[in-house]
C-alpha positions as CSV (number, residue, x, y, z in Angstrom):
1,M,0.0,0.1,0.0
2,K,1.1,3.5,-1.0
3,V,1.1,6.5,1.4
4,Y,1.8,10.3,0.6
5,T,3.3,12.4,3.3
6,V,2.9,16.2,2.8
7,T,5.2,18.5,4.7
8,A,5.3,22.2,4.6
9,H,8.7,24.0,4.8
10,R,8.8,27.6,5.4
11,W,10.4,29.5,2.3
12,G,10.7,26.0,0.9
13,E,14.0,25.4,2.9
14,Y,14.4,22.2,5.0
15,E,16.6,24.0,7.7
16,S,13.7,26.6,8.6
17,H,10.6,25.7,10.4
18,S,8.8,22.5,8.9
19,Y,5.6,20.7,9.8
20,L,4.0,17.5,8.6
21,L,0.6,18.4,7.1
22,G,-0.9,14.9,6.7
23,V,-0.5,11.4,5.6
24,F,-2.9,10.4,2.7
25,D,-3.6,6.8,1.2
26,D,-4.9,8.8,-2.0
27,L,-2.5,11.2,-4.2
28,R,-5.1,13.5,-5.3
29,K,-6.0,14.1,-1.7
30,A,-2.6,15.0,-0.7
31,I,-2.2,17.5,-3.8
32,S,-5.4,19.0,-2.8
33,A,-4.2,19.5,1.0
34,A,-0.7,20.6,-0.3
35,K,-2.3,23.2,-2.9
36,T,-5.0,24.5,-0.1
37,E,-2.3,24.8,2.5
38,E,0.3,26.6,0.3
39,G,-2.8,29.1,-0.5
40,F,-3.6,29.4,3.1
41,R,-0.2,30.2,4.0
42,G,0.1,32.8,1.8
43,G,3.6,31.7,-0.1
44,K,5.3,31.2,3.2
45,Y,5.5,27.8,3.2
46,E,6.0,25.3,0.3
47,C,5.0,21.8,0.5
48,E,6.8,18.8,-0.4
49,I,4.9,15.2,-1.2
50,L,6.8,11.9,-0.7
51,E,5.5,8.5,-1.7
52,F,6.1,5.7,0.8
53,R,5.1,2.0,0.9
54,M,3.3,0.4,4.2
55,N,5.1,-2.2,5.9
56,K,8.4,-1.8,4.2
57,W,11.5,-1.7,6.5
58,K,13.8,1.4,5.7
59,C,16.7,-1.1,4.8
60,D,15.0,-3.0,2.1
61,F,17.5,-1.2,-0.8
62,D,14.8,-1.5,-3.4
63,I,12.4,0.5,-1.3
64,M,15.1,3.3,-0.3
65,K,16.0,3.5,-4.1
66,E,12.4,4.0,-5.2
67,S,12.1,6.8,-2.1
68,F,15.4,8.6,-3.5
69,E,13.9,8.7,-7.1
70,V,10.9,10.4,-5.3
71,I,13.1,12.8,-3.4
72,K,15.2,13.8,-6.5
73,K,11.7,14.8,-8.2
74,R,10.1,16.7,-5.6
75,N,8.0,19.3,-6.1
76,Q,8.5,18.9,-9.8
77,D,5.1,17.4,-11.0
78,W,2.7,17.5,-8.4
79,R,1.5,21.2,-8.8
80,E,0.7,20.4,-12.5
81,I,-1.7,17.7,-11.8
82,E,-5.5,18.7,-12.2
83,L,-7.8,17.6,-9.6
């Protein structure tokens, strides 16, 4: 099972204040939440959506590779998806 985490980063920076907005089992819900939060926060926070698989140990190297690929692509595509 895939889950999607939405994290908001102040000014889009990881070193600044960040918070977990939510965990979703539907990508469309995650995107909707991220778009709503970015609008509500008036540009101060940039959201990041990451995909994870449930019940997979973090040392499962295939899963880690997939996670790193998602991180590389972060914030490139989800804003363009129409709901």
